[in-house]
PQR file of N, CA, C, O and H, with PARSE charges and radii, in Angstrom:
ATOM      1  N   MET A   1      54.190  -4.076  45.777 -0.4000 1.5000
ATOM      2  CA  MET A   1      52.860  -4.640  45.750 -0.0000 2.0000
ATOM      3  C   MET A   1      52.130  -4.253  47.039  0.5500 1.7000
ATOM      4  O   MET A   1      52.729  -4.234  48.115 -0.5500 1.4000
ATOM      5  N   ILE A   2      50.870  -3.952  46.928 -0.4000 1.5000
ATOM      6  CA  ILE A   2      50.066  -3.529  48.078 -0.0000 2.0000
ATOM      7  C   ILE A   2      49.293  -4.718  48.640  0.5500 1.7000
ATOM      8  O   ILE A   2      48.751  -5.538  47.899 -0.5500 1.4000
ATOM      9  H   ILE A   2      50.384  -3.967  46.054  0.4000 1.0000
ATOM     10  N   GLU A   3      49.259  -4.790  49.962 -0.4000 1.5000
ATOM     11  CA  GLU A   3      48.498  -5.811  50.678 -0.0000 2.0000
ATOM     12  C   GLU A   3      47.297  -5.116  51.316  0.5500 1.7000
ATOM     13  O   GLU A   3      47.405  -3.978  51.774 -0.5500 1.4000
ATOM     14  H   GLU A   3      49.700  -4.124  50.564  0.4000 1.0000
ATOM     15  N   TYR A   4      46.154  -5.803  51.345 -0.4000 1.5000
ATOM     16  CA  TYR A   4      44.924  -5.228  51.883 -0.0000 2.0000
ATOM     17  C   TYR A   4      44.471  -6.004  53.106  0.5500 1.7000
ATOM     18  O   TYR A   4      44.680  -7.214  53.202 -0.5500 1.4000
ATOM     19  H   TYR A   4      46.066  -6.727  50.973  0.4000 1.0000
ATOM     20  N   LYS A   5      43.844  -5.291  54.049 -0.4000 1.5000
ATOM     21  CA  LYS A   5      43.274  -5.883  55.247 -0.0000 2.0000
ATOM     22  C   LYS A   5      41.886  -5.307  55.413  0.5500 1.7000
ATOM     23  O   LYS A   5      41.704  -4.092  55.345 -0.5500 1.4000
ATOM     24  H   LYS A   5      43.675  -4.308  53.972  0.4000 1.0000
ATOM     25  N   VAL A   6      40.881  -6.186  55.636 -0.4000 1.5000
ATOM     26  CA  VAL A   6      39.511  -5.748  55.882 -0.0000 2.0000
ATOM     27  C   VAL A   6      39.116  -6.225  57.277  0.5500 1.7000
ATOM     28  O   VAL A   6      39.255  -7.402  57.607 -0.5500 1.4000
ATOM     29  H   VAL A   6      41.029  -7.174  55.691  0.4000 1.0000
ATOM     30  N   VAL A   7      38.622  -5.292  58.089 -0.4000 1.5000
ATOM     31  CA  VAL A   7      38.187  -5.617  59.440 -0.0000 2.0000
ATOM     32  C   VAL A   7      36.688  -5.333  59.519  0.5500 1.7000
ATOM     33  O   VAL A   7      36.239  -4.237  59.186 -0.5500 1.4000
ATOM     34  H   VAL A   7      38.509  -4.336  57.821  0.4000 1.0000
ATOM     35  N   GLU A   8      35.925  -6.320  59.958 -0.4000 1.5000
ATOM     36  CA  GLU A   8      34.472  -6.214  60.070 -0.0000 2.0000
ATOM     37  C   GLU A   8      34.103  -5.985  61.532  0.5500 1.7000
ATOM     38  O   GLU A   8      34.683  -6.598  62.429 -0.5500 1.4000
ATOM     39  H   GLU A   8      36.290  -7.211  60.228  0.4000 1.0000
ATOM     40  N   THR A   9      33.139  -5.103  61.766 -0.4000 1.5000
ATOM     41  CA  THR A   9      32.632  -4.907  63.117 -0.0000 2.0000
ATOM     42  C   THR A   9      31.128  -4.680  63.089  0.5500 1.7000
ATOM     43  O   THR A   9      30.600  -4.005  62.205 -0.5500 1.4000
ATOM     44  H   THR A   9      32.668  -4.605  61.037  0.4000 1.0000
ATOM     45  N   SER A  10      30.453  -5.255  64.071 -0.4000 1.5000
ATOM     46  CA  SER A  10      29.008  -5.014  64.198 -0.0000 2.0000
ATOM     47  C   SER A  10      28.744  -4.000  65.311  0.5500 1.7000
ATOM     48  O   SER A  10      27.599  -3.611  65.538 -0.5500 1.4000
ATOM     49  H   SER A  10      30.882  -5.803  64.789  0.4000 1.0000
ATOM     50  N   SER A  11      29.790  -3.576  65.997 -0.4000 1.5000
ATOM     51  CA  SER A  11      29.684  -2.530  67.009 -0.0000 2.0000
ATOM     52  C   SER A  11      30.120  -1.220  66.349  0.5500 1.7000
ATOM     53  O   SER A  11      31.303  -0.880  66.347 -0.5500 1.4000
ATOM     54  H   SER A  11      30.720  -3.892  65.812  0.4000 1.0000
ATOM     55  N   VAL A  12      29.158  -0.496  65.795 -0.4000 1.5000
ATOM     56  CA  VAL A  12      29.463   0.707  65.008 -0.0000 2.0000
ATOM     57  C   VAL A  12      29.296   1.946  65.885  0.5500 1.7000
ATOM     58  O   VAL A  12      28.355   2.723  65.725 -0.5500 1.4000
ATOM     59  H   VAL A  12      28.197  -0.772  65.797  0.4000 1.0000
ATOM     60  N   THR A  13      30.230   2.105  66.811 -0.4000 1.5000
ATOM     61  CA  THR A  13      30.261   3.294  67.670 -0.0000 2.0000
ATOM     62  C   THR A  13      31.568   4.024  67.402  0.5500 1.7000
ATOM     63  O   THR A  13      32.522   3.439  66.889 -0.5500 1.4000
ATOM     64  H   THR A  13      30.994   1.474  66.942  0.4000 1.0000
ATOM     65  N   ASP A  14      31.606   5.294  67.749 -0.4000 1.5000
ATOM     66  CA  ASP A  14      32.836   6.044  67.531 -0.0000 2.0000
ATOM     67  C   ASP A  14      33.993   5.444  68.313  0.5500 1.7000
ATOM     68  O   ASP A  14      35.112   5.380  67.804 -0.5500 1.4000
ATOM     69  H   ASP A  14      30.831   5.769  68.166  0.4000 1.0000
ATOM     70  N   ASP A  15      33.744   5.003  69.542 -0.4000 1.5000
ATOM     71  CA  ASP A  15      34.810   4.404  70.346 -0.0000 2.0000
ATOM     72  C   ASP A  15      35.358   3.133  69.714  0.5500 1.7000
ATOM     73  O   ASP A  15      36.572   2.932  69.676 -0.5500 1.4000
ATOM     74  H   ASP A  15      32.835   5.055  69.956  0.4000 1.0000
ATOM     75  N   GLU A  16      34.473   2.274  69.217 -0.4000 1.5000
ATOM     76  CA  GLU A  16      34.913   1.014  68.619 -0.0000 2.0000
ATOM     77  C   GLU A  16      35.660   1.257  67.309  0.5500 1.7000
ATOM     78  O   GLU A  16      36.683   0.620  67.056 -0.5500 1.4000
ATOM     79  H   GLU A  16      33.487   2.437  69.247  0.4000 1.0000
ATOM     80  N   LEU A  17      35.167   2.162  66.481 -0.4000 1.5000
ATOM     81  CA  LEU A  17      35.844   2.460  65.220 -0.0000 2.0000
ATOM     82  C   LEU A  17      37.220   3.068  65.465  0.5500 1.7000
ATOM     83  O   LEU A  17      38.180   2.716  64.780 -0.5500 1.4000
ATOM     84  H   LEU A  17      34.337   2.680  66.686  0.4000 1.0000
ATOM     85  N   GLU A  18      37.330   3.980  66.439 -0.4000 1.5000
ATOM     86  CA  GLU A  18      38.621   4.554  66.797 -0.0000 2.0000
ATOM     87  C   GLU A  18      39.580   3.481  67.306  0.5500 1.7000
ATOM     88  O   GLU A  18      40.762   3.483  66.963 -0.5500 1.4000
ATOM     89  H   GLU A  18      36.550   4.266  66.996  0.4000 1.0000
ATOM     90  N   LYS A  19      39.071   2.576  68.115 -0.4000 1.5000
ATOM     91  CA  LYS A  19      39.894   1.495  68.659 -0.0000 2.0000
ATOM     92  C   LYS A  19      40.471   0.637  67.540  0.5500 1.7000
ATOM     93  O   LYS A  19      41.662   0.325  67.541 -0.5500 1.4000
ATOM     94  H   LYS A  19      38.111   2.574  68.394  0.4000 1.0000
ATOM     95  N   ILE A  20      39.629   0.257  66.588 -0.4000 1.5000
ATOM     96  CA  ILE A  20      40.069  -0.581  65.468 -0.0000 2.0000
ATOM     97  C   ILE A  20      41.101   0.157  64.619  0.5500 1.7000
ATOM     98  O   ILE A  20      42.145  -0.400  64.281 -0.5500 1.4000
ATOM     99  H   ILE A  20      38.661   0.510  66.586  0.4000 1.0000
ATOM    100  N   ILE A  21      40.808   1.405  64.278 -0.4000 1.5000
ATOM    101  CA  ILE A  21      41.738   2.177  63.445 -0.0000 2.0000
ATOM    102  C   ILE A  21      43.081   2.333  64.150  0.5500 1.7000
ATOM    103  O   ILE A  21      44.125   2.083  63.546 -0.5500 1.4000
ATOM    104  H   ILE A  21      39.960   1.857  64.553  0.4000 1.0000
ATOM    105  N   ASN A  22      43.071   2.742  65.415 -0.4000 1.5000
ATOM    106  CA  ASN A  22      44.320   2.930  66.152 -0.0000 2.0000
ATOM    107  C   ASN A  22      45.096   1.623  66.300  0.5500 1.7000
ATOM    108  O   ASN A  22      46.325   1.622  66.234 -0.5500 1.4000
ATOM    109  H   ASN A  22      42.224   2.944  65.905  0.4000 1.0000
ATOM    110  N   GLU A  23      44.392   0.519  66.498 -0.4000 1.5000
ATOM    111  CA  GLU A  23      45.054  -0.786  66.631 -0.0000 2.0000
ATOM    112  C   GLU A  23      45.811  -1.157  65.361  0.5500 1.7000
ATOM    113  O   GLU A  23      46.987  -1.516  65.420 -0.5500 1.4000
ATOM    114  H   GLU A  23      43.394   0.520  66.552  0.4000 1.0000
ATOM    115  N   TRP A  24      45.141  -1.073  64.212 -0.4000 1.5000
ATOM    116  CA  TRP A  24      45.774  -1.514  62.966 -0.0000 2.0000
ATOM    117  C   TRP A  24      46.800  -0.519  62.441  0.5500 1.7000
ATOM    118  O   TRP A  24      47.824  -0.930  61.895 -0.5500 1.4000
ATOM    119  H   TRP A  24      44.185  -0.781  64.164  0.4000 1.0000
ATOM    120  N   VAL A  25      46.549   0.783  62.593 -0.4000 1.5000
ATOM    121  CA  VAL A  25      47.539   1.782  62.184 -0.0000 2.0000
ATOM    122  C   VAL A  25      48.791   1.631  63.047  0.5500 1.7000
ATOM    123  O   VAL A  25      49.910   1.817  62.568 -0.5500 1.4000
ATOM    124  H   VAL A  25      45.717   1.116  63.037  0.4000 1.0000
ATOM    125  N   GLY A  26      48.595   1.293  64.318 -0.4000 1.5000
ATOM    126  CA  GLY A  26      49.719   1.091  65.221 -0.0000 2.0000
ATOM    127  C   GLY A  26      50.586  -0.103  64.872  0.5500 1.7000
ATOM    128  O   GLY A  26      51.724  -0.198  65.331 -0.5500 1.4000
ATOM    129  H   GLY A  26      47.686   1.142  64.707  0.4000 1.0000
ATOM    130  N   THR A  27      50.057  -1.024  64.058 -0.4000 1.5000
ATOM    131  CA  THR A  27      50.841  -2.195  63.643 -0.0000 2.0000
ATOM    132  C   THR A  27      51.400  -2.045  62.226  0.5500 1.7000
ATOM    133  O   THR A  27      51.890  -3.013  61.644 -0.5500 1.4000
ATOM    134  H   THR A  27      49.133  -0.947  63.685  0.4000 1.0000
ATOM    135  N   GLY A  28      51.323  -0.829  61.674 -0.4000 1.5000
ATOM    136  CA  GLY A  28      51.951  -0.584  60.378 -0.0000 2.0000
ATOM    137  C   GLY A  28      51.019  -0.495  59.190  0.5500 1.7000
ATOM    138  O   GLY A  28      51.478  -0.240  58.077 -0.5500 1.4000
ATOM    139  H   GLY A  28      50.925  -0.043  62.147  0.4000 1.0000
ATOM    140  N   TRP A  29      49.721  -0.698  59.385 -0.4000 1.5000
ATOM    141  CA  TRP A  29      48.762  -0.584  58.298 -0.0000 2.0000
ATOM    142  C   TRP A  29      48.338   0.868  58.147  0.5500 1.7000
ATOM    143  O   TRP A  29      48.331   1.612  59.127 -0.5500 1.4000
ATOM    144  H   TRP A  29      49.348  -0.906  60.289  0.4000 1.0000
ATOM    145  N   SER A  30      47.984   1.283  56.936 -0.4000 1.5000
ATOM    146  CA  SER A  30      47.451   2.623  56.666 -0.0000 2.0000
ATOM    147  C   SER A  30      45.948   2.518  56.473  0.5500 1.7000
ATOM    148  O   SER A  30      45.471   1.669  55.721 -0.5500 1.4000
ATOM    149  H   SER A  30      47.989   0.678  56.140  0.4000 1.0000
ATOM    150  N   PHE A  31      45.199   3.386  57.157 -0.4000 1.5000
ATOM    151  CA  PHE A  31      43.743   3.391  57.015 -0.0000 2.0000
ATOM    152  C   PHE A  31      43.393   3.838  55.612  0.5500 1.7000
ATOM    153  O   PHE A  31      43.880   4.867  55.144 -0.5500 1.4000
ATOM    154  H   PHE A  31      45.587   4.076  57.768  0.4000 1.0000
ATOM    155  N   ASP A  32      42.541   3.061  54.930 -0.4000 1.5000
ATOM    156  CA  ASP A  32      42.205   3.345  53.538 -0.0000 2.0000
ATOM    157  C   ASP A  32      40.761   3.778  53.349  0.5500 1.7000
ATOM    158  O   ASP A  32      40.450   4.499  52.400 -0.5500 1.4000
ATOM    159  H   ASP A  32      42.145   2.225  55.310  0.4000 1.0000
ATOM    160  N   GLY A  33      39.866   3.344  54.247 -0.4000 1.5000
ATOM    161  CA  GLY A  33      38.472   3.739  54.088 -0.0000 2.0000
ATOM    162  C   GLY A  33      37.547   2.887  54.932  0.5500 1.7000
ATOM    163  O   GLY A  33      37.966   1.927  55.579 -0.5500 1.4000
ATOM    164  H   GLY A  33      40.118   2.758  55.018  0.4000 1.0000
ATOM    165  N   ILE A  34      36.280   3.260  54.908 -0.4000 1.5000
ATOM    166  CA  ILE A  34      35.279   2.550  55.688 -0.0000 2.0000
ATOM    167  C   ILE A  34      33.996   2.438  54.870  0.5500 1.7000
ATOM    168  O   ILE A  34      33.631   3.356  54.136 -0.5500 1.4000
ATOM    169  H   ILE A  34      35.939   4.040  54.382  0.4000 1.0000
ATOM    170  N   HIS A  35      33.325   1.308  55.006 -0.4000 1.5000
ATOM    171  CA  HIS A  35      32.050   1.084  54.320 -0.0000 2.0000
ATOM    172  C   HIS A  35      31.027   0.711  55.378  0.5500 1.7000
ATOM    173  O   HIS A  35      31.221  -0.249  56.123 -0.5500 1.4000
ATOM    174  H   HIS A  35      33.621   0.562  55.602  0.4000 1.0000
ATOM    175  N   PHE A  36      29.938   1.467  55.446 -0.4000 1.5000
ATOM    176  CA  PHE A  36      28.878   1.194  56.415 -0.0000 2.0000
ATOM    177  C   PHE A  36      27.760   0.405  55.755  0.5500 1.7000
ATOM    178  O   PHE A  36      27.426   0.635  54.593 -0.5500 1.4000
ATOM    179  H   PHE A  36      29.780   2.247  54.841  0.4000 1.0000
ATOM    180  N   VAL A  37      27.188  -0.524  56.504 -0.4000 1.5000
ATOM    181  CA  VAL A  37      26.034  -1.299  56.049 -0.0000 2.0000
ATOM    182  C   VAL A  37      24.815  -0.761  56.792  0.5500 1.7000
ATOM    183  O   VAL A  37      24.751  -0.823  58.019 -0.5500 1.4000
ATOM    184  H   VAL A  37      27.459  -0.710  57.448  0.4000 1.0000
ATOM    185  N   VAL A  38      23.842  -0.227  56.036 -0.4000 1.5000
ATOM    186  CA  VAL A  38      22.647   0.361  56.629 -0.0000 2.0000
ATOM    187  C   VAL A  38      21.441  -0.417  56.140  0.5500 1.7000
ATOM    188  O   VAL A  38      21.308  -0.698  54.948 -0.5500 1.4000
ATOM    189  H   VAL A  38      23.894  -0.176  55.038  0.4000 1.0000
ATOM    190  N   ARG A  39      20.576  -0.757  57.059 -0.4000 1.5000
ATOM    191  CA  ARG A  39      19.336  -1.461  56.684 -0.0000 2.0000
ATOM    192  C   ARG A  39      18.250  -0.441  56.366  0.5500 1.7000
ATOM    193  O   ARG A  39      18.287   0.692  56.847 -0.5500 1.4000
ATOM    194  H   ARG A  39      20.684  -0.529  58.026  0.4000 1.0000
ATOM    195  N   ASP A  40      17.297  -0.849  55.562 -0.4000 1.5000
ATOM    196  CA  ASP A  40      16.218   0.053  55.158 -0.0000 2.0000
ATOM    197  C   ASP A  40      15.425   0.594  56.335  0.5500 1.7000
ATOM    198  O   ASP A  40      14.976   1.740  56.301 -0.5500 1.4000
ATOM    199  H   ASP A  40      17.267  -1.769  55.171  0.4000 1.0000
ATOM    200  N   ALA A  41      15.244  -0.210  57.375 -0.4000 1.5000
ATOM    201  CA  ALA A  41      14.408   0.179  58.505 -0.0000 2.0000
ATOM    202  C   ALA A  41      15.096   1.170  59.458  0.5500 1.7000
ATOM    203  O   ALA A  41      14.441   1.730  60.336 -0.5500 1.4000
ATOM    204  H   ALA A  41      15.609  -1.141  57.403  0.4000 1.0000
ATOM    205  N   SER A  42      16.381   1.387  59.298 -0.4000 1.5000
ATOM    206  CA  SER A  42      17.104   2.246  60.237 -0.0000 2.0000
ATOM    207  C   SER A  42      18.156   3.065  59.505  0.5500 1.7000
ATOM    208  O   SER A  42      18.727   2.621  58.508 -0.5500 1.4000
ATOM    209  H   SER A  42      16.914   0.931  58.584  0.4000 1.0000
ATOM    210  N   ARG A  43      18.399   4.248  60.005 -0.4000 1.5000
ATOM    211  CA  ARG A  43      19.455   5.083  59.421 -0.0000 2.0000
ATOM    212  C   ARG A  43      20.807   4.763  60.047  0.5500 1.7000
ATOM    213  O   ARG A  43      21.853   5.100  59.493 -0.5500 1.4000
ATOM    214  H   ARG A  43      17.936   4.609  60.815  0.4000 1.0000
ATOM    215  N   ARG A  44      20.778   4.113  61.199 -0.4000 1.5000
ATOM    216  CA  ARG A  44      22.014   3.789  61.920 -0.0000 2.0000
ATOM    217  C   ARG A  44      22.664   2.560  61.296  0.5500 1.7000
ATOM    218  O   ARG A  44      21.984   1.562  61.057 -0.5500 1.4000
ATOM    219  H   ARG A  44      19.929   3.838  61.649  0.4000 1.0000
ATOM    220  N   PRO A  45      23.960   2.613  61.029 -0.5600 1.5000
ATOM    221  CA  PRO A  45      24.647   1.457  60.442  0.2800 2.0000
ATOM    222  C   PRO A  45      24.594   0.240  61.363  0.5500 1.7000
ATOM    223  O   PRO A  45      24.724   0.362  62.581 -0.5500 1.4000
ATOM    224  N   SER A  46      24.403  -0.927  60.767 -0.4000 1.5000
ATOM    225  CA  SER A  46      24.379  -2.163  61.545 -0.0000 2.0000
ATOM    226  C   SER A  46      25.731  -2.858  61.532  0.5500 1.7000
ATOM    227  O   SER A  46      26.010  -3.693  62.392 -0.5500 1.4000
ATOM    228  H   SER A  46      24.297  -1.026  59.777  0.4000 1.0000
ATOM    229  N   MET A  47      26.569  -2.519  60.565 -0.4000 1.5000
ATOM    230  CA  MET A  47      27.915  -3.082  60.454 -0.0000 2.0000
ATOM    231  C   MET A  47      28.810  -2.065  59.762  0.5500 1.7000
ATOM    232  O   MET A  47      28.351  -1.121  59.119 -0.5500 1.4000
ATOM    233  H   MET A  47      26.343  -1.841  59.866  0.4000 1.0000
ATOM    234  N   ALA A  48      30.119  -2.303  59.925 -0.4000 1.5000
ATOM    235  CA  ALA A  48      31.091  -1.484  59.208 -0.0000 2.0000
ATOM    236  C   ALA A  48      32.259  -2.363  58.793  0.5500 1.7000
ATOM    237  O   ALA A  48      32.653  -3.280  59.514 -0.5500 1.4000
ATOM    238  H   ALA A  48      30.492  -3.070  60.447  0.4000 1.0000
ATOM    239  N   PHE A  49      32.800  -2.071  57.635 -0.4000 1.5000
ATOM    240  CA  PHE A  49      33.994  -2.742  57.136 -0.0000 2.0000
ATOM    241  C   PHE A  49      35.066  -1.667  56.988  0.5500 1.7000
ATOM    242  O   PHE A  49      34.898  -0.711  56.231 -0.5500 1.4000
ATOM    243  H   PHE A  49      32.480  -1.326  57.050  0.4000 1.0000
ATOM    244  N   LEU A  50      36.165  -1.832  57.715 -0.4000 1.5000
ATOM    245  CA  LEU A  50      37.269  -0.883  57.675 -0.0000 2.0000
ATOM    246  C   LEU A  50      38.377  -1.468  56.823  0.5500 1.7000
ATOM    247  O   LEU A  50      38.763  -2.620  57.021 -0.5500 1.4000
ATOM    248  H   LEU A  50      36.301  -2.609  58.330  0.4000 1.0000
ATOM    249  N   MET A  51      38.894  -0.701  55.886 -0.4000 1.5000
ATOM    250  CA  MET A  51      39.926  -1.165  54.973 -0.0000 2.0000
ATOM    251  C   MET A  51      41.265  -0.511  55.310  0.5500 1.7000
ATOM    252  O   MET A  51      41.348   0.679  55.615 -0.5500 1.4000
ATOM    253  H   MET A  51      38.580   0.235  55.725  0.4000 1.0000
ATOM    254  N   PHE A  52      42.306  -1.339  55.243 -0.4000 1.5000
ATOM    255  CA  PHE A  52      43.668  -0.893  55.518 -0.0000 2.0000
ATOM    256  C   PHE A  52      44.579  -1.421  54.421  0.5500 1.7000
ATOM    257  O   PHE A  52      44.289  -2.447  53.806 -0.5500 1.4000
ATOM    258  H   PHE A  52      42.238  -2.305  54.996  0.4000 1.0000
ATOM    259  N   THR A  53      45.680  -0.719  54.175 -0.4000 1.5000
ATOM    260  CA  THR A  53      46.661  -1.161  53.186 -0.0000 2.0000
ATOM    261  C   THR A  53      48.060  -1.020  53.755  0.5500 1.7000
ATOM    262  O   THR A  53      48.290  -0.272  54.706 -0.5500 1.4000
ATOM    263  H   THR A  53      45.915   0.115  54.674  0.4000 1.0000
ATOM    264  N   LYS A  54      48.996  -1.756  53.152 -0.4000 1.5000
ATOM    265  CA  LYS A  54      50.422  -1.576  53.427 -0.0000 2.0000
ATOM    266  C   LYS A  54      51.206  -2.245  52.318  0.5500 1.7000
ATOM    267  O   LYS A  54      50.683  -3.078  51.577 -0.5500 1.4000
ATOM    268  H   LYS A  54      48.810  -2.364  52.380  0.4000 1.0000
ATOM    269  N   GLU A  55      52.454  -1.871  52.218 -0.4000 1.5000
ATOM    270  CA  GLU A  55      53.331  -2.491  51.233 -0.0000 2.0000
ATOM    271  C   GLU A  55      53.572  -3.938  51.640  0.5500 1.7000
ATOM    272  O   GLU A  55      53.890  -4.214  52.797 -0.5500 1.4000
ATOM    273  H   GLU A  55      52.879  -1.194  52.820  0.4000 1.0000
ATOM    274  N   LYS A  56      53.426  -4.849  50.709 -0.4000 1.5000
ATOM    275  CA  LYS A  56      53.645  -6.263  50.984 -0.0000 2.0000
ATOM    276  C   LYS A  56      55.074  -6.467  51.467  0.5500 1.7000
ATOM    277  O   LYS A  56      56.012  -5.867  50.943 -0.5500 1.4000
ATOM    278  H   LYS A  56      53.168  -4.624  49.770  0.4000 1.0000
ATOM    279  N   GLY A  57      55.225  -7.323  52.474 -0.4000 1.5000
ATOM    280  CA  GLY A  57      56.552  -7.611  53.001 -0.0000 2.0000
ATOM    281  C   GLY A  57      56.847  -6.866  54.289  0.5500 1.7000
ATOM    282  O   GLY A  57      57.798  -7.210  54.990 -0.5500 1.4000
ATOM    283  H   GLY A  57      54.463  -7.810  52.900  0.4000 1.0000
ATOM    284  N   GLU A  58      56.044  -5.837  54.622 -0.4000 1.5000
ATOM    285  CA  GLU A  58      56.219  -5.165  55.907 -0.0000 2.0000
ATOM    286  C   GLU A  58      55.680  -6.094  56.989  0.5500 1.7000
ATOM    287  O   GLU A  58      55.050  -7.098  56.656 -0.5500 1.4000
ATOM    288  H   GLU A  58      55.271  -5.558  54.052  0.4000 1.0000
ATOM    289  N   GLY A  59      55.898  -5.804  58.260 -0.4000 1.5000
ATOM    290  CA  GLY A  59      55.452  -6.661  59.361 -0.0000 2.0000
ATOM    291  C   GLY A  59      54.060  -7.216  59.136  0.5500 1.7000
ATOM    292  O   GLY A  59      53.201  -6.511  58.606 -0.5500 1.4000
ATOM    293  H   GLY A  59      56.410  -4.989  58.531  0.4000 1.0000
ATOM    294  N   ARG A  60      53.813  -8.447  59.520 -0.4000 1.5000
ATOM    295  CA  ARG A  60      52.542  -9.099  59.228 -0.0000 2.0000
ATOM    296  C   ARG A  60      51.792  -9.436  60.487  0.5500 1.7000
ATOM    297  O   ARG A  60      52.363  -9.958  61.445 -0.5500 1.4000
ATOM    298  H   ARG A  60      54.511  -9.019  59.951  0.4000 1.0000
ATOM    299  N   ARG A  61      50.488  -9.131  60.485 -0.4000 1.5000
ATOM    300  CA  ARG A  61      49.583  -9.517  61.563 -0.0000 2.0000
ATOM    301  C   ARG A  61      48.260  -9.867  60.929  0.5500 1.7000
ATOM    302  O   ARG A  61      47.761  -9.097  60.108 -0.5500 1.4000
ATOM    303  H   ARG A  61      50.024  -8.707  59.707  0.4000 1.0000
ATOM    304  N   SER A  62      47.676 -10.981  61.269 -0.4000 1.5000
ATOM    305  CA  SER A  62      46.402 -11.404  60.685 -0.0000 2.0000
ATOM    306  C   SER A  62      45.229 -10.902  61.471  0.5500 1.7000
ATOM    307  O   SER A  62      44.084 -11.170  61.111 -0.5500 1.4000
ATOM    308  H   SER A  62      48.082 -11.607  61.936  0.4000 1.0000
TER
END
């Protein structure tokens, strides 16, 4: 069975996204994808949701 983890960030910079990905991959999660939230008034994302997966029962971190 697959377990999912969603991490939300309002700091949508390359450094912050790399930090989040490296942190969760380092704890056993696999990076699955990213969803950006863009407002009509700006092309720059205002938020991002990063998705991770792992097999249920592997080490757990909330």
